[in-house]
Every structure is written in structure tokens, then in C-alpha cells.
N, CA, C and O atoms as a GROMACS GRO file, in nm:
protein
  552
    1MET      N    1  -1.980  -1.690  -0.040
    1MET     CA    2  -1.878  -1.589  -0.023
    1MET      C    3  -1.927  -1.457  -0.078
    1MET      O    4  -1.995  -1.450  -0.181
    2GLU      N    5  -1.891  -1.355  -0.007
    2GLU     CA    6  -1.936  -1.221  -0.043
    2GLU      C    7  -1.840  -1.155  -0.142
    2GLU      O    8  -1.718  -1.152  -0.120
    3ILE      N    9  -1.895  -1.103  -0.250
    3ILE     CA   10  -1.815  -1.027  -0.346
    3ILE      C   11  -1.804  -0.885  -0.292
    3ILE      O   12  -1.904  -0.824  -0.253
    4ARG      N   13  -1.684  -0.832  -0.289
    4ARG     CA   14  -1.660  -0.698  -0.237
    4ARG      C   15  -1.582  -0.617  -0.341
    4ARG      O   16  -1.541  -0.669  -0.445
    5ASN      N   17  -1.564  -0.492  -0.309
    5ASN     CA   18  -1.481  -0.408  -0.395
    5ASN      C   19  -1.335  -0.448  -0.380
    5ASN      O   20  -1.288  -0.480  -0.271
    6ARG      N   21  -1.265  -0.445  -0.491
    6ARG     CA   22  -1.120  -0.465  -0.484
    6ARG      C   23  -1.059  -0.344  -0.415
    6ARG      O   24  -1.108  -0.232  -0.428
    7ILE      N   25  -0.952  -0.368  -0.345
    7ILE     CA   26  -0.880  -0.261  -0.276
    7ILE      C   27  -0.739  -0.255  -0.333
    7ILE      O   28  -0.675  -0.358  -0.354
    8ILE      N   29  -0.693  -0.135  -0.357
    8ILE     CA   30  -0.554  -0.112  -0.394
    8ILE      C   31  -0.485  -0.060  -0.268
    8ILE      O   32  -0.531   0.037  -0.207
    9ALA      N   33  -0.376  -0.124  -0.230
    9ALA     CA   34  -0.301  -0.083  -0.110
    9ALA      C   35  -0.173  -0.014  -0.152
    9ALA      O   36  -0.108  -0.053  -0.249
   10LEU      N   37  -0.137   0.090  -0.077
   10LEU     CA   38  -0.017   0.168  -0.107
   10LEU      C   39   0.075   0.175   0.013
   10LEU      O   40   0.031   0.204   0.125
   11ASP      N   41   0.201   0.148  -0.010
   11ASP     CA   42   0.306   0.174   0.088
   11ASP      C   43   0.377   0.298   0.036
   11ASP      O   44   0.464   0.290  -0.051
   12ILE      N   45   0.340   0.414   0.090
   12ILE     CA   46   0.386   0.542   0.036
   12ILE      C   47   0.517   0.584   0.101
   12ILE      O   48   0.526   0.601   0.222
   13GLY      N   49   0.617   0.599   0.017
   13GLY     CA   50   0.747   0.649   0.062
   13GLY      C   51   0.779   0.778  -0.009
   13GLY      O   52   0.705   0.822  -0.097
   14THR      N   53   0.889   0.840   0.029
   14THR     CA   54   0.926   0.966  -0.035
   14THR      C   55   0.985   0.945  -0.174
   14THR      O   56   0.981   1.036  -0.257
   15LYS      N   57   1.041   0.825  -0.201
   15LYS     CA   58   1.101   0.796  -0.332
   15LYS      C   59   1.015   0.703  -0.417
   15LYS      O   60   1.008   0.718  -0.539
   16ARG      N   61   0.950   0.606  -0.351
   16ARG     CA   62   0.872   0.504  -0.422
   16ARG      C   63   0.743   0.475  -0.346
   16ARG      O   64   0.729   0.502  -0.227
   17ILE      N   65   0.648   0.417  -0.422
   17ILE     CA   66   0.521   0.373  -0.364
   17ILE      C   67   0.500   0.228  -0.404
   17ILE      O   68   0.488   0.197  -0.523
   18GLY      N   69   0.496   0.140  -0.306
   18GLY     CA   70   0.466   0.000  -0.333
   18GLY      C   71   0.316  -0.016  -0.349
   18GLY      O   72   0.239   0.046  -0.276
   19VAL      N   73   0.273  -0.099  -0.445
   19VAL     CA   74   0.131  -0.115  -0.475
   19VAL      C   75   0.094  -0.264  -0.473
   19VAL      O   76   0.166  -0.348  -0.527
   20ALA      N   77  -0.018  -0.294  -0.410
   20ALA     CA   78  -0.071  -0.431  -0.405
   20ALA      C   79  -0.222  -0.426  -0.423
   20ALA      O   80  -0.283  -0.320  -0.409
   21SER      N   81  -0.282  -0.541  -0.454
   21SER     CA   82  -0.427  -0.548  -0.467
   21SER      C   83  -0.477  -0.679  -0.408
   21SER      O   84  -0.400  -0.772  -0.382
   22CYS      N   85  -0.608  -0.684  -0.389
   22CYS     CA   86  -0.671  -0.808  -0.347
   22CYS      C   87  -0.778  -0.844  -0.449
   22CYS      O   88  -0.818  -0.761  -0.531
   23ASP      N   89  -0.822  -0.968  -0.443
   23ASP     CA   90  -0.929  -1.010  -0.533
   23ASP      C   91  -1.064  -0.965  -0.476
   23ASP      O   92  -1.070  -0.911  -0.365
   24ALA      N   93  -1.170  -0.986  -0.551
   24ALA     CA   94  -1.303  -0.940  -0.510
   24ALA      C   95  -1.362  -1.021  -0.395
   24ALA      O   96  -1.461  -0.980  -0.335
   25LEU      N   97  -1.302  -1.135  -0.362
   25LEU     CA   98  -1.348  -1.214  -0.248
   25LEU      C   99  -1.265  -1.187  -0.122
   25LEU      O  100  -1.292  -1.242  -0.016
   26TRP      N  101  -1.165  -1.102  -0.135
   26TRP     CA  102  -1.074  -1.068  -0.026
   26TRP      C  103  -1.000  -1.191   0.025
   26TRP      O  104  -0.977  -1.206   0.146
   27ILE      N  105  -0.962  -1.280  -0.068
   27ILE     CA  106  -0.889  -1.401  -0.030
   27ILE      C  107  -0.740  -1.385  -0.056
   27ILE      O  108  -0.657  -1.410   0.031
   28SER      N  109  -0.706  -1.343  -0.177
   28SER     CA  110  -0.565  -1.334  -0.212
   28SER      C  111  -0.518  -1.189  -0.224
   28SER      O  112  -0.593  -1.100  -0.265
   29VAL      N  113  -0.392  -1.169  -0.187
   29VAL     CA  114  -0.327  -1.039  -0.198
   29VAL      C  115  -0.207  -1.056  -0.291
   29VAL      O  116  -0.130  -1.151  -0.277
   30ASN      N  117  -0.193  -0.964  -0.385
   30ASN     CA  118  -0.086  -0.976  -0.484
   30ASN      C  119  -0.013  -0.844  -0.503
   30ASN      O  120  -0.075  -0.738  -0.507
   31PRO      N  121   0.119  -0.850  -0.515
   31PRO     CA  122   0.194  -0.728  -0.548
   31PRO      C  123   0.164  -0.688  -0.692
   31PRO      O  124   0.146  -0.774  -0.778
   32ILE      N  125   0.159  -0.559  -0.717
   32ILE     CA  126   0.132  -0.511  -0.853
   32ILE      C  127   0.257  -0.447  -0.913
   32ILE      O  128   0.307  -0.492  -1.016
   33THR      N  129   0.305  -0.343  -0.849
   33THR     CA  130   0.417  -0.266  -0.905
   33THR      C  131   0.473  -0.173  -0.799
   33THR      O  132   0.427  -0.169  -0.685
   34THR      N  133   0.572  -0.100  -0.840
   34THR     CA  134   0.625   0.010  -0.759
   34THR      C  135   0.622   0.134  -0.847
   34THR      O  136   0.664   0.131  -0.963
   35ILE      N  137   0.571   0.242  -0.791
   35ILE     CA  138   0.564   0.368  -0.864
   35ILE      C  139   0.676   0.458  -0.816
   35ILE      O  140   0.690   0.483  -0.696
   36GLU      N  141   0.756   0.507  -0.909
   36GLU     CA  142   0.859   0.604  -0.874
   36GLU      C  143   0.788   0.736  -0.845
   36GLU      O  144   0.704   0.781  -0.922
   37ARG      N  145   0.822   0.796  -0.735
   37ARG     CA  146   0.757   0.922  -0.696
   37ARG      C  147   0.836   1.039  -0.754
   37ARG      O  148   0.894   1.120  -0.682
   38LYS      N  149   0.836   1.045  -0.888
   38LYS     CA  150   0.906   1.153  -0.959
   38LYS      C  151   0.847   1.287  -0.919
   38LYS      O  152   0.919   1.384  -0.896
   39SER      N  153   0.715   1.290  -0.912
   39SER     CA  154   0.640   1.406  -0.863
   39SER      C  155   0.509   1.350  -0.808
   39SER      O  156   0.468   1.240  -0.844
   40ASP      N  157   0.445   1.426  -0.722
   40ASP     CA  158   0.318   1.379  -0.667
   40ASP      C  159   0.215   1.365  -0.778
   40ASP      O  160   0.137   1.269  -0.778
   41GLU      N  161   0.213   1.458  -0.872
   41GLU     CA  162   0.116   1.453  -0.982
   41GLU      C  163   0.135   1.326  -1.064
   41GLU      O  164   0.038   1.258  -1.098
   42PHE      N  165   0.261   1.293  -1.097
   42PHE     CA  166   0.290   1.171  -1.172
   42PHE      C  167   0.242   1.049  -1.095
   42PHE      O  168   0.173   0.963  -1.151
   43ALA      N  169   0.277   1.040  -0.967
   43ALA     CA  170   0.242   0.924  -0.886
   43ALA      C  171   0.090   0.910  -0.870
   43ALA      O  172   0.037   0.800  -0.879
   44LEU      N  173   0.021   1.021  -0.848
   44LEU     CA  174  -0.125   1.016  -0.834
   44LEU      C  175  -0.192   0.969  -0.963
   44LEU      O  176  -0.289   0.895  -0.959
   45ASN      N  177  -0.140   1.012  -1.077
   45ASN     CA  178  -0.195   0.967  -1.205
   45ASN      C  179  -0.171   0.818  -1.227
   45ASN      O  180  -0.258   0.749  -1.280
   46GLU      N  181  -0.056   0.769  -1.186
   46GLU     CA  182  -0.028   0.625  -1.196
   46GLU      C  183  -0.124   0.546  -1.107
   46GLU      O  184  -0.172   0.440  -1.146
   47ILE      N  185  -0.152   0.597  -0.987
   47ILE     CA  186  -0.246   0.530  -0.896
   47ILE      C  187  -0.384   0.528  -0.959
   47ILE      O  188  -0.454   0.426  -0.951
   48ARG      N  189  -0.426   0.638  -1.020
   48ARG     CA  190  -0.556   0.642  -1.088
   48ARG      C  191  -0.564   0.534  -1.197
   48ARG      O  192  -0.665   0.466  -1.210
   49LYS      N  193  -0.457   0.520  -1.276
   49LYS     CA  194  -0.454   0.420  -1.383
   49LYS      C  195  -0.468   0.279  -1.326
   49LYS      O  196  -0.541   0.196  -1.380
   50ILE      N  197  -0.398   0.253  -1.217
   50ILE     CA  198  -0.405   0.121  -1.155
   50ILE      C  199  -0.544   0.094  -1.099
   50ILE      O  200  -0.597  -0.016  -1.115
   51CYS      N  201  -0.603   0.193  -1.035
   51CYS     CA  202  -0.739   0.176  -0.981
   51CYS      C  203  -0.838   0.148  -1.093
   51CYS      O  204  -0.927   0.065  -1.078
   52LYS      N  205  -0.823   0.217  -1.204
   52LYS     CA  206  -0.911   0.193  -1.319
   52LYS      C  207  -0.891   0.053  -1.373
   52LYS      O  208  -0.988  -0.019  -1.400
   53GLN      N  209  -0.765   0.013  -1.391
   53GLN     CA  210  -0.734  -0.120  -1.444
   53GLN      C  211  -0.790  -0.231  -1.356
   53GLN      O  212  -0.841  -0.330  -1.408
   54TYR      N  213  -0.783  -0.214  -1.225
   54TYR     CA  214  -0.829  -0.317  -1.131
   54TYR      C  215  -0.972  -0.293  -1.083
   54TYR      O  216  -1.022  -0.366  -0.997
   55GLN      N  217  -1.036  -0.192  -1.137
   55GLN     CA  218  -1.174  -0.156  -1.100
   55GLN      C  219  -1.188  -0.140  -0.948
   55GLN      O  220  -1.283  -0.189  -0.888
   56ALA      N  221  -1.092  -0.071  -0.889
   56ALA     CA  222  -1.091  -0.049  -0.744
   56ALA      C  223  -1.156   0.084  -0.712
   56ALA      O  224  -1.132   0.185  -0.778
   57LYS      N  225  -1.238   0.082  -0.609
   57LYS     CA  226  -1.304   0.204  -0.563
   57LYS      C  227  -1.249   0.248  -0.428
   57LYS      O  228  -1.281   0.356  -0.378
   58GLU      N  229  -1.164   0.163  -0.370
   58GLU     CA  230  -1.107   0.193  -0.238
   58GLU      C  231  -0.955   0.183  -0.245
   58GLU      O  232  -0.898   0.095  -0.309
   59ILE      N  233  -0.891   0.278  -0.177
   59ILE     CA  234  -0.745   0.279  -0.168
   59ILE      C  235  -0.709   0.272  -0.020
   59ILE      O  236  -0.755   0.352   0.061
   60LEU      N  237  -0.627   0.175   0.012
   60LEU     CA  238  -0.579   0.158   0.149
   60LEU      C  239  -0.437   0.212   0.156
   60LEU      O  240  -0.350   0.170   0.080
   61ILE      N  241  -0.414   0.305   0.249
   61ILE     CA  242  -0.278   0.356   0.265
   61ILE      C  243  -0.225   0.315   0.402
   61ILE      O  244  -0.296   0.316   0.502
   62GLY      N  245  -0.100   0.280   0.402
   62GLY     CA  246  -0.033   0.250   0.527
   62GLY      C  247   0.008   0.380   0.593
   62GLY      O  248   0.068   0.467   0.529
   63ILE      N  249  -0.024   0.394   0.721
   63ILE     CA  250   0.015   0.513   0.797
   63ILE      C  251   0.128   0.473   0.893
   63ILE      O  252   0.106   0.392   0.983
   64PRO      N  253   0.247   0.529   0.873
   64PRO     CA  254   0.359   0.494   0.961
   64PRO      C  255   0.357   0.577   1.091
   64PRO      O  256   0.434   0.672   1.107
   65TYR      N  257   0.268   0.538   1.181
   65TYR     CA  258   0.261   0.607   1.308
   65TYR      C  259   0.393   0.593   1.382
   65TYR      O  260   0.468   0.498   1.361
   66ASN      N  261   0.422   0.690   1.470
   66ASN     CA  262   0.535   0.676   1.561
   66ASN      C  263   0.502   0.565   1.659
   66ASN      O  264   0.385   0.527   1.674
   67MET      N  265   0.601   0.512   1.725
   67MET     CA  266   0.579   0.402   1.820
   67MET      C  267   0.484   0.442   1.933
   67MET      O  268   0.420   0.355   1.993
   68ASP      N  269   0.475   0.571   1.963
   68ASP     CA  270   0.382   0.615   2.068
   68ASP      C  271   0.241   0.642   2.013
   68ASP      O  272   0.154   0.687   2.087
   69GLY      N  273   0.220   0.613   1.885
   69GLY     CA  274   0.088   0.630   1.824
   69GLY      C  275   0.063   0.766   1.762
   69GLY      O  276  -0.043   0.789   1.703
   70SER      N  277   0.157   0.858   1.775
   70SER     CA  278   0.139   0.993   1.720
   70SER      C  279   0.175   0.994   1.571
   70SER      O  280   0.237   0.902   1.519
   71LEU      N  281   0.134   1.101   1.505
   71LEU     CA  282   0.165   1.119   1.363
   71LEU      C  283   0.296   1.194   1.349
   71LEU      O  284   0.309   1.307   1.396
   72GLY      N  285   0.392   1.132   1.285
   72GLY     CA  286   0.519   1.197   1.258
   72GLY      C  287   0.521   1.256   1.119
   72GLY      O  288   0.418   1.262   1.052
   73PHE      N  289   0.639   1.299   1.076
   73PHE     CA  290   0.655   1.362   0.946
   73PHE      C  291   0.606   1.272   0.832
   73PHE      O  292   0.528   1.316   0.748
   74GLN      N  293   0.651   1.146   0.829
   74GLN     CA  294   0.616   1.058   0.718
   74GLN      C  295   0.466   1.025   0.716
   74GLN      O  296   0.406   1.013   0.609
   75ALA      N  297   0.406   1.010   0.834
   75ALA     CA  298   0.262   0.984   0.840
   75ALA      C  299   0.185   1.103   0.783
   75ALA      O  300   0.090   1.084   0.706
   76LYS      N  301   0.224   1.223   0.819
   76LYS     CA  302   0.158   1.343   0.766
   76LYS      C  303   0.182   1.354   0.616
   76LYS      O  304   0.093   1.396   0.541
   77ASN      N  305   0.301   1.316   0.571
   77ASN     CA  306   0.333   1.318   0.429
   77ASN      C  307   0.238   1.226   0.353
   77ASN      O  308   0.188   1.263   0.246
   78CYS      N  309   0.214   1.107   0.406
   78CYS     CA  310   0.122   1.011   0.341
   78CYS      C  311  -0.019   1.068   0.332
   78CYS      O  312  -0.083   1.061   0.227
   79LEU      N  313  -0.067   1.123   0.441
   79LEU     CA  314  -0.203   1.178   0.445
   79LEU      C  315  -0.218   1.296   0.350
   79LEU      O  316  -0.321   1.308   0.283
   80ASN      N  317  -0.118   1.382   0.343
   80ASN     CA  318  -0.124   1.496   0.251
   80ASN      C  319  -0.114   1.451   0.106
   80ASN      O  320  -0.181   1.507   0.019
   81PHE      N  321  -0.031   1.352   0.080
   81PHE     CA  322  -0.013   1.301  -0.057
   81PHE      C  323  -0.144   1.249  -0.114
   81PHE      O  324  -0.175   1.276  -0.231
   82ILE      N  325  -0.221   1.177  -0.035
   82ILE     CA  326  -0.340   1.108  -0.085
   82ILE      C  327  -0.462   1.201  -0.096
   82ILE      O  328  -0.561   1.164  -0.160
   83LYS      N  329  -0.457   1.319  -0.035
   83LYS     CA  330  -0.573   1.411  -0.033
   83LYS      C  331  -0.637   1.435  -0.170
   83LYS      O  332  -0.760   1.437  -0.178
   84PRO      N  333  -0.560   1.454  -0.277
   84PRO     CA  334  -0.625   1.479  -0.408
   84PRO      C  335  -0.714   1.364  -0.456
   84PRO      O  336  -0.799   1.386  -0.542
   85LEU      N  337  -0.696   1.245  -0.403
   85LEU     CA  338  -0.777   1.131  -0.447
   85LEU      C  339  -0.902   1.109  -0.360
   85LEU      O  340  -0.984   1.022  -0.392
   86GLU      N  341  -0.917   1.185  -0.254
   86GLU     CA  342  -1.028   1.163  -0.160
   86GLU      C  343  -1.165   1.183  -0.221
   86GLU      O  344  -1.262   1.124  -0.174
   87LYS      N  345  -1.176   1.265  -0.325
   87LYS     CA  346  -1.306   1.288  -0.389
   87LYS      C  347  -1.340   1.177  -0.489
   87LYS      O  348  -1.456   1.159  -0.525
   88GLU      N  349  -1.237   1.104  -0.533
   88GLU     CA  350  -1.257   1.001  -0.635
   88GLU      C  351  -1.270   0.860  -0.577
   88GLU      O  352  -1.337   0.775  -0.635
   89TYR      N  353  -1.207   0.836  -0.462
   89TYR     CA  354  -1.200   0.702  -0.403
   89TYR      C  355  -1.225   0.709  -0.253
   89TYR      O  356  -1.206   0.813  -0.190
   90THR      N  357  -1.268   0.597  -0.198
   90THR     CA  358  -1.275   0.585  -0.053
   90THR      C  359  -1.133   0.555  -0.006
   90THR      O  360  -1.071   0.460  -0.051
   91ILE      N  361  -1.083   0.636   0.085
   91ILE     CA  362  -0.947   0.618   0.136
   91ILE      C  363  -0.955   0.551   0.273
   91ILE      O  364  -1.020   0.600   0.365
   92LEU      N  365  -0.888   0.438   0.284
   92LEU     CA  366  -0.883   0.361   0.407
   92LEU      C  367  -0.743   0.372   0.466
   92LEU      O  368  -0.646   0.391   0.393
   93HIS      N  369  -0.732   0.360   0.598
   93HIS     CA  370  -0.602   0.371   0.666
   93HIS      C  371  -0.571   0.242   0.740
   93HIS      O  372  -0.660   0.178   0.796
   94GLN      N  373  -0.444   0.206   0.742
   94GLN     CA  374  -0.397   0.090   0.817
   94GLN      C  375  -0.263   0.127   0.882
   94GLN      O  376  -0.174   0.182   0.817
   95ASP      N  377  -0.251   0.096   1.009
   95ASP     CA  378  -0.124   0.117   1.078
   95ASP      C  379  -0.018   0.031   1.010
   95ASP      O  380  -0.037  -0.089   0.993
   96GLU      N  381   0.092   0.092   0.970
   96GLU     CA  382   0.193   0.017   0.898
   96GLU      C  383   0.326   0.010   0.972
   96GLU      O  384   0.430  -0.016   0.912
   97ARG      N  385   0.323   0.034   1.101
   97ARG     CA  386   0.448   0.023   1.176
   97ARG      C  387   0.506  -0.116   1.159
   97ARG      O  388   0.436  -0.216   1.172
   98LEU      N  389   0.634  -0.122   1.130
   98LEU     CA  390   0.711  -0.246   1.118
   98LEU      C  391   0.677  -0.331   0.994
   98LEU      O  392   0.721  -0.446   0.986
   99THR      N  393   0.601  -0.278   0.900
   99THR     CA  394   0.568  -0.360   0.783
   99THR      C  395   0.688  -0.385   0.693
   99THR      O  396   0.698  -0.491   0.630
  100SER      N  397   0.780  -0.290   0.685
  100SER     CA  398   0.899  -0.314   0.602
  100SER      C  399   0.981  -0.429   0.659
  100SER      O  400   1.035  -0.509   0.583
  101SER      N  401   0.991  -0.437   0.791
  101SER     CA  402   1.062  -0.549   0.854
  101SER      C  403   0.991  -0.680   0.824
  101SER      O  404   1.055  -0.781   0.793
  102ALA      N  405   0.858  -0.679   0.834
  102ALA     CA  406   0.779  -0.799   0.804
  102ALA      C  407   0.796  -0.839   0.658
  102ALA      O  408   0.809  -0.957   0.626
  103ALA      N  409   0.796  -0.739   0.568
  103ALA     CA  410   0.814  -0.766   0.425
  103ALA      C  411   0.951  -0.828   0.399
  103ALA      O  412   0.962  -0.924   0.322
  104GLU      N  413   1.054  -0.775   0.461
  104GLU     CA  414   1.189  -0.830   0.445
  104GLU      C  415   1.196  -0.974   0.495
  104GLU      O  416   1.262  -1.059   0.434
  105GLU      N  417   1.129  -1.002   0.605
  105GLU     CA  418   1.128  -1.138   0.661
  105GLU      C  419   1.059  -1.236   0.566
  105GLU      O  420   1.106  -1.348   0.547
  106ILE      N  421   0.948  -1.193   0.508
  106ILE     CA  422   0.875  -1.278   0.411
  106ILE      C  423   0.964  -1.307   0.290
  106ILE      O  424   0.976  -1.422   0.246
  107LEU      N  425   1.027  -1.203   0.238
  107LEU     CA  426   1.114  -1.220   0.121
  107LEU      C  427   1.232  -1.310   0.154
  107LEU      O  428   1.273  -1.392   0.072
  108LYS      N  429   1.288  -1.294   0.272
  108LYS     CA  430   1.399  -1.378   0.317
  108LYS      C  431   1.356  -1.524   0.322
  108LYS      O  432   1.428  -1.613   0.276
  109ASN      N  433   1.236  -1.548   0.378
  109ASN     CA  434   1.184  -1.685   0.388
  109ASN      C  435   1.153  -1.745   0.251
  109ASN      O  436   1.155  -1.867   0.235
  110GLN      N  437   1.124  -1.660   0.153
  110GLN     CA  438   1.099  -1.706   0.016
  110GLN      C  439   1.229  -1.726  -0.062
  110GLN      O  440   1.227  -1.770  -0.177
  111GLY      N  441   1.341  -1.692   0.001
  111GLY     CA  442   1.470  -1.706  -0.064
  111GLY      C  443   1.498  -1.600  -0.169
  111GLY      O  444   1.582  -1.619  -0.257
  112LYS      N  445   1.429  -1.486  -0.160
  112LYS     CA  446   1.448  -1.378  -0.257
  112LYS      C  447   1.553  -1.281  -0.206
  112LYS      O  448   1.561  -1.252  -0.086
  113LYS      N  449   1.632  -1.230  -0.299
  113LYS     CA  450   1.735  -1.132  -0.263
  113LYS      C  451   1.670  -0.994  -0.264
  113LYS      O  452   1.636  -0.942  -0.370
  114TYR      N  453   1.654  -0.937  -0.148
  114TYR     CA  454   1.581  -0.812  -0.135
  114TYR      C  455   1.669  -0.696  -0.089
  114TYR      O  456   1.628  -0.581  -0.100
  115THR      N  457   1.788  -0.724  -0.038
  115THR     CA  458   1.867  -0.618   0.025
  115THR      C  459   1.902  -0.505  -0.071
  115THR      O  460   1.916  -0.390  -0.029
  116LYS      N  461   1.918  -0.536  -0.199
  116LYS     CA  462   1.949  -0.431  -0.297
  116LYS      C  463   1.831  -0.404  -0.388
  116LYS      O  464   1.845  -0.334  -0.488
  117ASN      N  465   1.714  -0.458  -0.354
  117ASN     CA  466   1.594  -0.439  -0.436
  117ASN      C  467   1.484  -0.378  -0.349
  117ASN      O  468   1.395  -0.449  -0.302
  118LYS      N  469   1.493  -0.248  -0.329
  118LYS     CA  470   1.396  -0.179  -0.244
  118LYS      C  471   1.255  -0.181  -0.304
  118LYS      O  472   1.156  -0.176  -0.231
  119LYS      N  473   1.247  -0.188  -0.438
  119LYS     CA  474   1.116  -0.195  -0.502
  119LYS      C  475   1.040  -0.320  -0.459
  119LYS      O  476   0.920  -0.316  -0.434
  120LEU      N  477   1.111  -0.431  -0.451
  120LEU     CA  478   1.051  -0.557  -0.408
  120LEU      C  479   1.001  -0.546  -0.264
  120LEU      O  480   0.893  -0.595  -0.231
  121VAL      N  481   1.081  -0.484  -0.179
  121VAL     CA  482   1.041  -0.465  -0.038
  121VAL      C  483   0.918  -0.375  -0.031
  121VAL      O  484   0.827  -0.402   0.048
  122ASP      N  485   0.914  -0.269  -0.111
  122ASP     CA  486   0.799  -0.177  -0.110
  122ASP      C  487   0.671  -0.247  -0.154
  122ASP      O  488   0.565  -0.226  -0.094
  123MET      N  489   0.680  -0.330  -0.258
  123MET     CA  490   0.561  -0.404  -0.304
  123MET      C  491   0.515  -0.504  -0.197
  123MET      O  492   0.396  -0.517  -0.171
  124MET      N  493   0.610  -0.573  -0.135
  124MET     CA  494   0.574  -0.669  -0.032
  124MET      C  495   0.518  -0.599   0.091
  124MET      O  496   0.428  -0.652   0.156
  125ALA      N  497   0.568  -0.480   0.123
  125ALA     CA  498   0.514  -0.404   0.236
  125ALA      C  499   0.368  -0.366   0.208
  125ALA      O  500   0.285  -0.370   0.298
  126ALA      N  501   0.338  -0.330   0.083
  126ALA     CA  502   0.198  -0.299   0.046
  126ALA      C  503   0.112  -0.424   0.064
  126ALA      O  504  -0.003  -0.414   0.107
  127CYS      N  505   0.166  -0.541   0.032
  127CYS     CA  506   0.093  -0.667   0.051
  127CYS      C  507   0.067  -0.692   0.200
  127CYS      O  508  -0.043  -0.733   0.238
  128VAL      N  509   0.167  -0.668   0.283
  128VAL     CA  510   0.151  -0.688   0.427
  128VAL      C  511   0.044  -0.593   0.483
  128VAL      O  512  -0.040  -0.634   0.562
  129ILE      N  513   0.048  -0.468   0.440
  129ILE     CA  514  -0.052  -0.369   0.485
  129ILE      C  515  -0.192  -0.416   0.447
  129ILE      O  516  -0.284  -0.412   0.529
  130LEU      N  517  -0.209  -0.461   0.324
  130LEU     CA  518  -0.340  -0.505   0.276
  130LEU      C  519  -0.385  -0.633   0.347
  130LEU      O  520  -0.502  -0.646   0.384
  131GLN      N  521  -0.294  -0.728   0.365
  131GLN     CA  522  -0.331  -0.853   0.432
  131GLN      C  523  -0.376  -0.827   0.576
  131GLN      O  524  -0.473  -0.887   0.622
  132GLU      N  525  -0.306  -0.739   0.646
  132GLU     CA  526  -0.345  -0.705   0.783
  132GLU      C  527  -0.483  -0.640   0.785
  132GLU      O  528  -0.564  -0.669   0.873
  133TYR      N  529  -0.509  -0.552   0.689
  133TYR     CA  530  -0.640  -0.488   0.680
  133TYR      C  531  -0.750  -0.592   0.657
  133TYR      O  532  -0.852  -0.591   0.725
  134LEU      N  533  -0.728  -0.681   0.560
  134LEU     CA  534  -0.828  -0.783   0.529
  134LEU      C  535  -0.852  -0.875   0.649
  134LEU      O  536  -0.966  -0.909   0.679
  135ASP      N  537  -0.744  -0.914   0.715
  135ASP     CA  538  -0.758  -1.001   0.832
  135ASP      C  539  -0.842  -0.937   0.942
  135ASP      O  540  -0.914  -1.006   1.014
  136ASN      N  541  -0.834  -0.806   0.954
  136ASN     CA  542  -0.907  -0.734   1.058
  136ASN      C  543  -1.048  -0.692   1.018
  136ASN      O  544  -1.126  -0.647   1.102
  137ASN      N  545  -1.081  -0.705   0.890
  137ASN     CA  546  -1.211  -0.651   0.841
  137ASN      C  547  -1.295  -0.751   0.764
  137ASN      O  548  -1.389  -0.710   0.696
  138ARG      N  549  -1.265  -0.878   0.771
  138ARG     CA  550  -1.346  -0.978   0.699
  138ARG      C  551  -1.476  -1.001   0.770
  138ARG      O  552  -1.557  -1.082   0.725
   0.00000   0.00000   0.00000
């Protein structure tokens, strides 16, 4: 098995950012936390701390493309938000259309109450984004 760099995945929203990671063998994906987006500077510093803690050199961001494949407001917001980290980390992109629905379905199947816990949905969405990336790039 090939040892690879750990990846930190982000589900970037306007209020919160769901965070997940994978192991160095790209086998398991785990939720880490949710970062409150109090300010972009605060959130970016929290991401830096997590990357340092997990020794990650790559950050995967979910891009919420419009259904026609174009970049809408939120997709542009994600790309602009992550720009300050581009000199420090390799930034990877993954189409994240419908990941929140997939995350809710996973949580529902696990018997977890997610409807009033958006942080849980955000973390699981980051897991879905990362798992899809790993499945497509192994």
C-alpha cells in the first residue's frame, strides 16, 4: 500500500465549515470538526492549525457548482475564501453538488438526529466530499 499525504477536506459555507480528514493510506475518512466562520481570518487560522495537527499538505474543497456546471455565488465564495492558503498548501477541488443531501441520508441511516444539528451535517458533507475524491483518485 502506498503512503500518501493526508488530505483535509472542507465543506465551506457562509456560516460554518465542515472539516474531515483521511489517513495516510487513503482508506478511512473521518469527521474532525466544524469551524464557525466568525471571520475569514479566524476560519483560515483554524484550518492552518488543523493542517498542522494532521500534517496535511493538501486541502480539498467542495465546489458547489450550479446544476448546469457553472460557478454560482457560493462556488465563487469558496474559491475566494481559500485563496490565502494557496501559497501554503496544494488546493484540490471536488464537485460537491448534492453532498448535503447525501450527508443527511448517511446520518439518517445511522440513526443520528441531524435536522437540528447543522454542524453534524457539515462535517458529514466534508466526509462525503473527501470520500468521493479518494474513490476517483486512488
